[in-house]
ROVOFI-692134 format. One record per residue (C-alpha): residue number from 0; residue in one letter; chain; x, y, z. Coordinates in steps of 0.02 Angstrom, whole numbers. Layout:
<rs>
R   resi   resn   chain       c1       c2       c3
R    NUM      A       A        X        Y        Z
...
</rs>
This chain:
<rs>
R   resi   resn   chain       c1       c2       c3
R      0      M       A        0        0        0
R      1      I       A       68      169      -52
R      2      D       A        1      335       16
R      3      H       A       30      497      -80
R      4      Y       A       43      668        0
R      5      Q       A       85      810     -120
R      6      L       A       97      999     -118
R      7      V       A      107     1079     -291
R      8      I       A      181     1249     -328
R      9      A       A      169     1304     -511
R     10      T       A      265     1452     -579
R     11      N       A      264     1518     -758
R     12      G       A      423     1585     -839
R     13      A       A      551     1506     -954
R     14      S       A      696     1566     -849
R     15      F       A      649     1443     -710
R     16      A       A      666     1296     -827
R     17      I       A      838     1348     -881
R     18      K       A      897     1373     -703
R     19      W       A      824     1207     -646
R     20      R       A      902     1107     -786
R     21      S       A     1072     1186     -756
R     22      Y       A     1071     1172     -569
R     23      A       A      959     1025     -532
R     24      K       A     1047      973     -372
R     25      T       A     1033     1145     -294
R     26      A       A      851     1164     -345
R     27      I       A      801     1001     -263
R     28      K       A      880     1054      -99
R     29      C       A      785     1219      -98
R     30      S       A      635     1232       14
R     31      F       A      464     1288      -42
R     32      V       A      489     1452       50
R     33      T       A      643     1489      -52
R     34      I       A      553     1455     -215
R     35      I       A      410     1571     -167
R     36      A       A      533     1707     -116
R     37      V       A      629     1695     -279
R     38      S       A      467     1700     -377
R     39      S       A      409     1855     -283
R     40      V       A      573     1946     -314
R     41      F       A      568     1899     -498
R     42      L       A      390     1961     -520
R     43      N       A      413     2124     -426
R     44      G       A      581     2164     -504
R     45      C       A      524     2141     -683
R     46      E       A      345     2201     -670
R     47      Q       A      374     2386     -698
R     48      E       A      494     2351     -839
R     49      R       A      369     2236     -924
R     50      F       A      229     2364     -913
R     51      A       A      346     2499     -979
R     52      V       A      382     2389    -1129
R     53      I       A      195     2364    -1156
R     54      D       A      166     2552    -1152
R     55      L       A      309     2577    -1275
R     56      H       A      240     2448    -1396
R     57      A       A       65     2521    -1382
R     58      E       A      133     2694    -1420
R     59      E       A      221     2625    -1574
R     60      R       A       55     2552    -1637
R     61      L       A      -34     2716    -1604
R     62      R       A       98     2816    -1696
R     63      A       A       99     2697    -1844
R     64      A       A      -91     2700    -1858
R     65      S       A     -102     2891    -1846
R     66      E       A       35     2913    -1975
R     67      S       A      -50     2788    -2090
R     68      I       A     -204     2901    -2103
R     69      G       A      -97     3056    -2128
R     70      E       A     -127     3130    -1954
R     71      P       A       35     3113    -1853
R     72      S       A      -29     3245    -1730
R     73      S       A     -175     3132    -1686
R     74      L       A      -75     3037    -1557
R     75      P       A     -143     3011    -1381
R     76      S       A      -29     3024    -1231
R     77      T       A       29     2865    -1143
R     78      K       A      128     2958    -1009
R     79      Q       A       -2     2941     -870
R     80      A       A       35     2760     -826
R     81      E       A      104     2813     -656
R     82      S       A      -67     2879     -602
R     83      R       A     -156     2716     -643
R     84      Y       A     -209     2597     -508
R     85      Q       A      -75     2464     -508
R     86      G       A     -182     2330     -428
R     87      D       A     -135     2191     -309
R     88      Y       A     -108     2006     -331
R     89      F       A     -253     1965     -215
R     90      T       A     -412     2065     -187
R     91      A       A     -426     2122       -7
R     92      D       A     -572     2050       89
R     93      A       A     -685     2176      175
R     94      P       A     -868     2185      232
R     95      S       A     -905     2309       92
R     96      L       A     -842     2190      -43
R     97      N       A    -1008     2101      -65
R     98      Q       A    -1120     2239        3
R     99      P       A    -1062     2417      -31
R    100      P       A    -1127     2540       99
R    101      T       A    -1264     2664       56
R    102      V       A    -1286     2833      141
R    103      N       A    -1469     2883      135
R    104      P       A    -1529     2966      298
R    105      A       A    -1712     2960      347
R    106      P       A    -1810     3125      334
R    107      E       A    -1825     3142      523
R    108      S       A    -1635     3140      540
R    109      L       A    -1615     3285      419
R    110      K       A    -1618     3466      477
R    111      Y       A    -1677     3616      377
R    112      E       A    -1657     3791      443
R    113      G       A    -1750     3931      358
R    114      R       A    -1690     4109      359
R    115      K       A    -1788     4267      379
R    116      R       A    -1825     4367      225
R    117      A       A    -1727     4525      243
R    118      V       A    -1791     4692      183
R    119      I       A    -1701     4725       20
R    120      D       A    -1628     4896      -11
R    121      A       A    -1677     4915     -194
R    122      D       A    -1559     5058     -232
R    123      K       A    -1411     4967     -154
R    124      T       A    -1452     4808     -249
R    125      I       A    -1468     4901     -413
R    126      Q       A    -1300     4985     -383
R    127      Q       A    -1220     4816     -350
R    128      V       A    -1290     4745     -512
R    129      I       A    -1237     4887     -625
R    130      T       A    -1064     4905     -548
R    131      V       A     -929     4820     -650
R    132      V       A     -833     4695     -542
R    133      E       A     -650     4680     -588
R    134      P       A     -578     4503     -591
R    135      P       A     -450     4458     -457
R    136      P       A     -268     4487     -506
R    137      N       A     -229     4301     -496
R    138      A       A     -362     4255     -623
R    139      E       A     -301     4145     -767
R    140      H       A     -326     4219     -941
R    141      F       A     -391     4101    -1074
R    142      T       A     -380     4128    -1261
R    143      L       A     -449     4015    -1397
R    144      A       A     -286     3919    -1422
R    145      K       A     -252     3905    -1235
R    146      S       A     -428     3838    -1205
R    147      V       A     -402     3702    -1335
R    148      Q       A     -231     3658    -1264
R    149      Q       A     -304     3648    -1089
R    150      G       A     -443     3536    -1152
R    151      I       A     -321     3420    -1243
R    152      S       A     -211     3400    -1089
R    153      K       A     -340     3397     -949
R    154      S       A     -516     3370    -1017
R    155      L       A     -603     3212     -955
R    156      E       A     -693     3199    -1122
R    157      Y       A     -529     3202    -1218
R    158      R       A     -445     3080    -1100
R    159      V       A     -586     2954    -1121
R    160      A       A     -565     2963    -1311
R    161      E       A     -377     2937    -1292
R    162      E       A     -403     2786    -1182
R    163      Q       A     -527     2712    -1304
R    164      Y       A     -396     2727    -1440
R    165      L       A     -264     2653    -1323
R    166      L       A     -374     2503    -1285
R    167      I       A     -382     2463    -1470
R    168      A       A     -192     2466    -1477
R    169      L       A     -182     2349    -1328
R    170      D       A     -302     2229    -1413
R    171      L       A     -187     2228    -1563
R    172      L       A      -37     2190    -1451
R    173      I       A     -129     2038    -1384
R    174      Q       A     -168     1972    -1557
R    175      Q       A        8     2001    -1620
R    176      H       A       78     1912    -1468
R    177      M       A      -37     1765    -1503
R    178      W       A       53     1745    -1670
R    179      S       A      228     1749    -1597
R    180      P       A      317     1600    -1517
R    181      R       A      240     1574    -1345
R    182      F       A      340     1492    -1205
R    183      F       A      265     1408    -1053
R    184      D       A      354     1328     -907
R    185      T       A      285     1245     -752
R    186      I       A      391     1187     -607
R    187      T       A      309     1065     -488
R    188      P       A      406     1015     -331
R    189      Q       A      311      886     -229
R    190      V       A      341      776      -78
R    191      Q       A      275      598      -75
R    192      G       A      243      494       79
R    193      V       A      267      311       36
R    194      S       A      210      162      140
R    195      V       A      274      -11       93
R    196      N       A      252     -164      205
R    197      S       A      217      -56      359
R    198      S       A      376       44      326
R    199      R       A      364      226      278
R    200      S       A      480      336      180
R    201      T       A      478      508       99
R    202      A       A      531      554      -76
R    203      L       A      557      724     -156
R    204      Q       A      504      740     -337
R    205      L       A      534      886     -455
R    206      V       A      442      901     -620
R    207      N       A      478     1032     -753
R    208      D       A      365     1053     -904
R    209      L       A      434     1173    -1036
R    210      S       A      340     1202    -1198
R    211      V       A      339     1322    -1345
R    212      S       A      205     1342    -1477
R    213      Q       A      189     1441    -1637
R    214      K       A       35     1470    -1743
R    215      L       A       56     1444    -1930
R    216      P       A        7     1583    -2051
R    217      Y       A     -127     1484    -2144
R    218      G       A     -192     1380    -2002
R    219      G       A     -124     1251    -1883
R    220      E       A        9     1252    -1750
R    221      I       A      180     1181    -1714
R    222      S       A      235     1150    -1536
R    223      A       A      377     1072    -1440
R    224      N       A      371     1007    -1263
R    225      I       A      505      949    -1139
R    226      L       A      446      858     -984
R    227      A       A      584      822     -859
R    228      Q       A      560      727     -695
R    229      A       A      679      689     -555
R    230      S       A      651      605     -387
R    231      R       A      763      565     -237
R    232      D       A      737      465      -80
R    233      M       A      740      575       76
R    234      S       A      734      432      202
R    235      S       A      823      267      226
R    236      A       A      672      175      296
R    237      V       A      628      112      123
R    238      D       A      756      119      -14
R    239      L       A      664      204     -156
R    240      G       A      824      249     -245
R    241      Q       A      824      392     -367
R    242      A       A      753      410     -541
R    243      S       A      749      538     -678
R    244      S       A      676      549     -852
R    245      V       A      664      672     -996
R    246      E       A      529      668    -1127
R    247      F       A      539      776    -1284
R    248      A       A      386      792    -1398
R    249      L       A      363      885    -1562
R    250      N       A      185      910    -1629
R    251      L       A      123      979    -1794
R    252      N       A      -57     1008    -1846
R    253      I       A     -105     1083    -2014
R    254      P       A     -287     1101    -2072
R    255      L       A     -323     1075    -2256
R    256      L       A     -505     1130    -2273
R    257      R       A     -602     1201    -2125
R    258      G       A     -494     1326    -2031
R    259      A       A     -364     1336    -2168
R    260      G       A     -312     1494    -2257
R    261      L       A     -330     1675    -2199
R    262      V       A     -478     1628    -2090
R    263      A       A     -346     1571    -1964
R    264      Q       A     -284     1751    -1951
R    265      E       A     -457     1830    -1939
R    266      D       A     -435     1897    -1762
R    267      L       A     -265     1971    -1806
R    268      I       A     -329     2046    -1969
R    269      Q       A     -477     2124    -1881
R    270      A       A     -367     2193    -1742
R    271      K       A     -254     2277    -1870
R    272      R       A     -403     2350    -1961
R    273      N       A     -479     2407    -1796
R    274      M       A     -317     2501    -1763
R    275      I       A     -346     2604    -1920
R    276      Y       A     -529     2628    -1876
R    277      G       A     -475     2688    -1704
R    278      A       A     -352     2812    -1779
R    279      R       A     -488     2883    -1892
R    280      S       A     -615     2891    -1751
R    281      F       A     -494     2978    -1635
R    282      E       A     -447     3107    -1766
R    283      D       A     -632     3135    -1803
R    284      F       A     -660     3160    -1617
R    285      R       A     -517     3286    -1609
R    286      R       A     -601     3390    -1745
R    287      R       A     -770     3382    -1659
R    288      F       A     -689     3424    -1493
R    289      Y       A     -600     3573    -1570
R    290      I       A     -762     3643    -1639
R    291      A       A     -852     3611    -1474
R    292      I       A     -720     3708    -1376
R    293      F       A     -721     3849    -1504
R    294      S       A     -911     3854    -1502
R    295      D       A     -917     3864    -1312
R    296      F       A     -779     3995    -1308
R    297      H       A     -863     4100    -1442
R    298      D       A    -1026     4087    -1347
R    299      L       A     -940     4157    -1191
R    300      V       A     -872     4302    -1293
R    301      V       A    -1048     4335    -1360
R    302      Q       A    -1117     4332    -1183
R    303      Q       A     -983     4456    -1133
R    304      Q       A    -1039     4570    -1275
R    305      V       A    -1222     4550    -1228
R    306      V       A    -1182     4599    -1048
R    307      A       A    -1084     4750    -1110
R    308      N       A    -1226     4800    -1227
R    309      T       A    -1350     4784    -1084
R    310      R       A    -1243     4897     -975
R    311      N       A    -1240     5025    -1115
R    312      Q       A    -1428     5007    -1129
R    313      I       A    -1447     5041     -942
R    314      A       A    -1338     5195     -956
R    315      R       A    -1448     5262    -1097
R    316      L       A    -1607     5220    -1001
R    317      R       A    -1541     5308     -845
R    318      A       A    -1510     5463     -949
R    319      I       A    -1690     5454    -1009
R    320      V       A    -1752     5430     -831
R    321      E       A    -1653     5580     -769
R    322      R       A    -1722     5687     -910
R    323      E       A    -1903     5635     -877
R    324      V       A    -1885     5661     -689
R    325      A       A    -1817     5836     -720
R    326      L       A    -1964     5873     -836
R    327      V       A    -2087     5809     -704
R    328      E       A    -2006     5915     -570
R    329      S       A    -2016     6067     -682
R    330      G       A    -2200     6034     -716
R    331      R       A    -2173     6003     -902
R    332      Q       A    -2211     5817     -895
R    333      V       A    -2339     5709     -806
R    334      A       A    -2269     5591     -673
R    335      F       A    -2323     5427     -754
R    336      Q       A    -2211     5461     -905
R    337      A       A    -2059     5462     -791
R    338      D       A    -2123     5305     -706
R    339      L       A    -2133     5218     -874
R    340      A       A    -1950     5257     -906
R    341      K       A    -1903     5199     -730
R    342      Q       A    -1999     5037     -753
R    343      R       A    -1911     4999     -917
R    344      A       A    -1743     5032     -835
R    345      L       A    -1783     4915     -690
R    346      F       A    -1833     4777     -811
R    347      V       A    -1666     4793     -900
R    348      I       A    -1569     4797     -736
R    349      D       A    -1654     4635     -684
R    350      R       A    -1611     4560     -853
R    351      L       A    -1429     4613     -828
R    352      S       A    -1425     4519     -663
R    353      A       A    -1491     4362     -749
R    354      L       A    -1367     4381     -892
R    355      E       A    -1219     4396     -775
R    356      E       A    -1274     4244     -676
R    357      S       A    -1296     4146     -838
R    358      Y       A    -1122     4200     -893
R    359      K       A    -1043     4142     -729
R    360      F       A    -1129     3974     -745
R    361      A       A    -1072     3958     -926
R    362      V       A     -892     3996     -874
R    363      D       A     -900     3860     -741
R    364      R       A     -969     3736     -868
R    365      F       A     -830     3785     -987
R    366      K       A     -698     3757     -852
R    367      L       A     -771     3585     -820
R    368      R       A     -762     3542    -1004
R    369      I       A     -580     3590    -1025
R    370      G       A     -529     3510     -860
R    371      Y       A     -490     3669     -763
R    372      D       A     -522     3693     -577
R    373      T       A     -695     3769     -559
R    374      A       A     -643     3857     -397
R    375      S       A     -502     3952     -484
R    376      P       A     -546     4121     -561
R    377      V       A     -526     4143     -748
R    378      V       A     -542     4282     -874
R    379      I       A     -606     4241    -1047
R    380      D       A     -508     4355    -1162
R    381      P       A     -620     4427    -1297
R    382      E       A     -564     4338    -1454
R    383      M       A     -656     4268    -1603
R    384      L       A     -611     4187    -1768
R    385      D       A     -631     4296    -1921
R    386      L       A     -627     4172    -2066
R    387      D       A     -686     4225    -2237
R    388      P       A     -837     4124    -2296
R    389      P       A     -786     3992    -2425
R    390      V       A     -837     3990    -2607
R    391      V       A     -945     3833    -2611
R    392      D       A     -993     3715    -2750
R    393      P       A    -1129     3606    -2667
R    394      R       A    -1099     3457    -2782
R    395      R       A     -910     3459    -2757
R    396      A       A     -933     3485    -2569
R    397      V       A    -1035     3324    -2558
R    398      E       A     -903     3232    -2660
R    399      F       A     -770     3295    -2540
R    400      A       A     -869     3226    -2393
R    401      F       A     -889     3055    -2476
R    402      E       A     -703     3046    -2512
R    403      W       A     -623     3128    -2360
R    404      R       A     -735     3105    -2208
R    405      L       A     -653     2982    -2090
R    406      D       A     -815     2918    -2013
R    407      L       A     -881     2872    -2186
R    408      Q       A     -719     2780    -2224
R    409      N       A     -744     2678    -2066
R    410      V       A     -921     2628    -2114
R    411      R       A     -862     2586    -2290
R    412      D       A     -724     2472    -2228
R    413      Q       A     -838     2389    -2102
R    414      V       A     -940     2328    -2252
R    415      V       A     -780     2244    -2313
R    416      D       A     -762     2164    -2141
R    417      A       A     -940     2098    -2150
R    418      R       A     -907     2025    -2323
R    419      R       A     -752     1938    -2257
R    420      R       A     -852     1868    -2111
R    421      V       A     -972     1789    -2236
R    422      D       A     -822     1703    -2317
R    423      N       A     -761     1643    -2148
R    424      A       A     -934     1578    -2102
R    425      R       A     -940     1479    -2265
R    426      N       A     -769     1408    -2225
R    427      A       A     -846     1330    -2069
R    428      L       A     -961     1227    -2183
R    429      L       A     -813     1131    -2256
R    430      P       A     -762      959    -2194
R    431      G       A     -629      957    -2062
R    432      A       A     -474      885    -2142
R    433      G       A     -296      902    -2087
R    434      V       A     -129      819    -2065
R    435      F       A      -36      795    -1903
R    436      A       A      133      731    -1848
R    437      T       A      205      689    -1679
R    438      A       A      381      639    -1631
R    439      L       A      420      579    -1455
R    440      L       A      592      550    -1379
R    441      E       A      607      475    -1205
R    442      H       A      766      453    -1105
R    443      N       A      812      407     -927
R    444      P       A      978      492     -891
R    445      D       A     1072      515     -731
R    446      F       A      987      681     -706
R    447      F       A     1087      733     -554
R    448      N       A     1249      716     -650
R    449      G       A     1186      804     -807
R    450      I       A     1071      759     -950
R    451      Q       A     1148      673    -1100
R    452      L       A     1021      629    -1234
R    453      D       A     1065      506    -1371
R    454      E       A     1025      537    -1553
R    455      N       A      903      394    -1576
R    456      L       A      729      452    -1624
R    457      G       A      593      378    -1517
R    458      N       A      412      352    -1562
R    459      W       A      333      453    -1703
R    460      V       A      163      466    -1784
R    461      V       A      107      544    -1948
R    462      G       A      -75      543    -1997
R    463      M       A     -225      631    -2067
R    464      N       A     -396      663    -1992
R    465      V       A     -560      695    -2081
R    466      D       A     -716      766    -2000
R    467      L       A     -866      738    -2114
R    468      P       A     -993      882    -2113
R    469      L       A    -1142      776    -2059
R    470      D       A    -1221      911    -1951
R    471      R       A    -1188     1090    -2004
R    472      T       A    -1353     1169    -1954
R    473      I       A    -1274     1292    -1833
R    474      E       A    -1139     1338    -1959
R    475      E       A    -1270     1364    -2095
R    476      V       A    -1369     1478    -1979
R    477      N       A    -1209     1576    -1946
R    478      V       A    -1184     1598    -2133
R    479      R       A    -1359     1669    -2149
R    480      K       A    -1329     1784    -2000
R    481      A       A    -1168     1847    -2079
R    482      Q       A    -1259     1879    -2243
R    483      V       A    -1397     1977    -2156
R    484      R       A    -1268     2077    -2060
R    485      L       A    -1180     2118    -2224
R    486      E       A    -1344     2181    -2298
R    487      Q       A    -1372     2286    -2142
R    488      L       A    -1201     2367    -2157
R    489      D       A    -1227     2397    -2343
R    490      R       A    -1386     2493    -2304
R    491      Q       A    -1302     2583    -2158
R    492      F       A    -1164     2640    -2275
R    493      I       A    -1291     2706    -2400
R    494      F       A    -1384     2793    -2258
R    495      A       A    -1221     2865    -2190
R    496      K       A    -1179     2938    -2360
R    497      D       A    -1353     3012    -2379
R    498      T       A    -1340     3084    -2203
R    499      A       A    -1169     3158    -2244
R    500      A       A    -1241     3240    -2400
R    501      V       A    -1383     3317    -2298
R    502      E       A    -1260     3377    -2165
R    503      V       A    -1149     3460    -2296
R    504      Q       A    -1299     3547    -2374
R    505      Q       A    -1357     3603    -2202
R    506      A       A    -1182     3671    -2164
R    507      I       A    -1186     3771    -2326
R    508      R       A    -1358     3840    -2287
R    509      R       A    -1301     3881    -2110
R    510      I       A    -1161     3989    -2178
R    511      D       A    -1280     4078    -2297
R    512      R       A    -1408     4101    -2159
R    513      G       A    -1277     4172    -2041
R    514      L       A    -1213     4294    -2173
R    515      Y       A    -1391     4349    -2212
R    516      T       A    -1429     4377    -2028
R    517      L       A    -1265     4471    -2006
R    518      S       A    -1305     4590    -2148
R    519      L       A    -1480     4620    -2080
R    520      Q       A    -1414     4660    -1907
R    521      D       A    -1286     4783    -1977
R    522      R       A    -1431     4868    -2062
R    523      N       A    -1538     4860    -1903
R    524      I       A    -1398     4939    -1802
R    525      E       A    -1384     5079    -1930
R    526      I       A    -1573     5108    -1924
R    527      A       A    -1576     5105    -1733
R    528      K       A    -1434     5231    -1724
R    529      N       A    -1520     5345    -1849
R    530      R       A    -1680     5331    -1747
R    531      Q       A    -1584     5376    -1590
R    532      A       A    -1501     5523    -1678
R    533      S       A    -1671     5588    -1737
R    534      I       A    -1737     5584    -1559
R    535      D       A    -1583     5671    -1492
R    536      A       A    -1600     5805    -1626
R    537      A       A    -1780     5845    -1576
R    538      P       A    -1806     5779    -1400
R    539      D       A    -1971     5869    -1372
R    540      R       A    -2057     5774    -1514
R    541      A       A    -2027     5604    -1433
R    542      N       A    -2109     5535    -1277
R    543      P       A    -2021     5419    -1152
R    544      R       A    -2089     5263    -1237
R    545      D       A    -2014     5318    -1403
R    546      R       A    -1846     5346    -1320
R    547      T       A    -1843     5180    -1225
R    548      D       A    -1903     5085    -1379
R    549      A       A    -1760     5159    -1479
R    550      V       A    -1634     5106    -1346
R    551      D       A    -1708     4930    -1340
R    552      A       A    -1704     4915    -1530
R    553      L       A    -1520     4964    -1537
R    554      N       A    -1476     4841    -1398
R    555      T       A    -1571     4699    -1483
R    556      A       A    -1485     4732    -1649
R    557      E       A    -1313     4736    -1569
R    558      N       A    -1345     4573    -1476
R    559      D       A    -1412     4488    -1632
R    560      K       A    -1259     4544    -1729
R    561      A       A    -1143     4469    -1599
R    562      R       A    -1236     4303    -1610
R    563      A       A    -1232     4310    -1800
R    564      L       A    -1043     4336    -1801
R    565      R       A    -1022     4183    -1692
R    566      E       A    -1142     4082    -1799
R    567      V       A    -1048     4121    -1960
R    568      Q       A     -880     4067    -1890
R    569      I       A     -946     3906    -1813
R    570      A       A    -1040     3869    -1975
R    571      I       A     -878     3887    -2074
R    572      L       A     -788     3766    -1956
R    573      E       A     -933     3644    -1968
R    574      Y       A     -928     3654    -2157
R    575      L       A     -743     3612    -2155
R    576      R       A     -774     3465    -2039
R    577      Q       A     -925     3400    -2133
R    578      T       A     -828     3400    -2295
R    579      G       A     -673     3321    -2217
R    580      Q       A     -564     3476    -2239
R    581      L       A     -535     3527    -2058
R    582      R       A     -359     3495    -1993
R    583      I       A     -303     3529    -1814
R    584      S       A     -122     3549    -1757
R    585      D       A      -46     3488    -1594
R    586      D       A      -57     3661    -1517
R    587      G       A     -245     3677    -1550
R    588      E       A     -235     3789    -1703
R    589      I       A     -311     3767    -1876
R    590      N       A     -196     3696    -2009
R    591      A       A     -267     3806    -2145
R    592      P       A     -290     3735    -2320
R    593      D       A     -217     3827    -2468
R    594      G       A     -305     3994    -2491
R    595      M       A     -374     4011    -2314
R    596      E       A     -315     4153    -2202
R    597      V       A     -341     4122    -2017
R    598      R       A     -378     4289    -1933
R    599      Y       A     -442     4334    -1761
R    600      R       A     -542     4477    -1688
R    601      R       A     -463     4524    -1523
R    602      G       A     -496     4652    -1388
R    603      P       A     -648     4730    -1303
R    604      G       A     -793     4773    -1416
R    605      I       A     -735     4658    -1555
R    606      L       A     -913     4608    -1597
R    607      A       A     -967     4788    -1618
R    608      Q       A     -846     4810    -1765
R    609      P       A     -914     4804    -1943
R    610      A       A     -911     4629    -2017
R    611      G       A     -758     4587    -2119
R    612      I       A     -642     4712    -2032
R    613      P       A     -518     4613    -1926
R    614      S       A     -455     4681    -1762
R    615      A       A     -270     4700    -1725
</rs>
């Protein structure tokens, strides 16, 4: 009767096999604690280096993919690995692991304290509203380019897009590694308790299993395996002696029908194509992100102008109020006329308070979008693009979109993927036929004095297997599914092209609409100023309502012009993006195509300037 007691410790890594084969005697004498300690040192010492190599290889894939689509600047950063959670080898056990705590107090445990409504000093409040508050001296100044750079480096939205692109590169690394030689090594030291004829003894056994495998380009795999075993008696109670053996096996499998050909590389092919899709998608995101930041920034500049216009409106209304009050006090005007002017001024003051609050909220939202601390003060420098509207041929613009838009190219190539998946599904209908070969060499050397293999080949087998396609119902259903999916993607591509054509036409109309509105508002401002001049020339012929209406009309026209200026510039950027002509540099600037001049309006009151006249 023989009793077996064994403790198995398995460790992966080819270097262990080499060390064990070279120093077998020393390895057998090592305790389990020593093996664990060596393994721990090996893992910890090489871990950071291994991850650094992975990051380096991922960055190479990202750079190659971005350069392949002609956008070398579209390269996400991989320098934030230090901030990632490194993880642990074993998840820590805690009460919250299976049941995360929830904080949700009952109503009776909550406390609400109301405050008394104070008597508001209207004049003091009005003065606070109309007084211009200067920004603190430590406020950060943001321009268009600086806002884009801040968003690229700190924005959560941008970082998520970078990580999505990085994940695609890591998937490619996995697939490429699957097609490289893969080494595996398992060391198994074990202790056996042996009982023979009421005598007991203990034996130490060490097993090393080293293997390497390589996938073949058109299907199949070749692998080699070395299994070495050594045992030694650790007690003299029963003489078990010592034994050692080495077994070398070489295996080859090559499919001839099902699974043969490029279908074997499908995962690798798709991973490489996904890398290009990811590069296109990331660059398309960068362009959308650029326009979104510019749109938000321009909107803040417009809100600044609207607040400034409203302040000017209040100043004009206060002058009217002062004039009407003086007329009432002199007996030349009835009191309610002055009250009408006061009422209109109060309405505008209240609107100014709402506009300033809306502007502050918009600034905070903008800081969130670009990844800036919301508690830190900022100053939005008045700056706006001043691009000339393009000369547009609608038919050629749609053709540009079909040819250059990166999202359309992705949809187009995904149709090719679907067509290839139909081919692969049909391949699964074929009979399973392949050839295989196995060579086995066994030897029992004096392992403790070195391994010396002879040159005699041991057992070998060469054969062929055939799997007749008796039941292929599931595979046939998969073919039909792949065909339906291909038809879906064909229609999606047609729909995507039609949608792109509509978006290009809308972008063209948006430019025309913005230019039309801009010209109307220039005319409205001219009319409102003439109306104001006529009233100032003959003040006695106009009543307070006429005067306040003229002030309101001028303010409305100035605000509408500011919005129209923004709309034209964003419409031009959208037209460039919709037609695939927008290019963004690393520093957040426009890489202008031939013939485009990138100008900016800068400085206070930039939106009050006549259209087409750039500021210094």
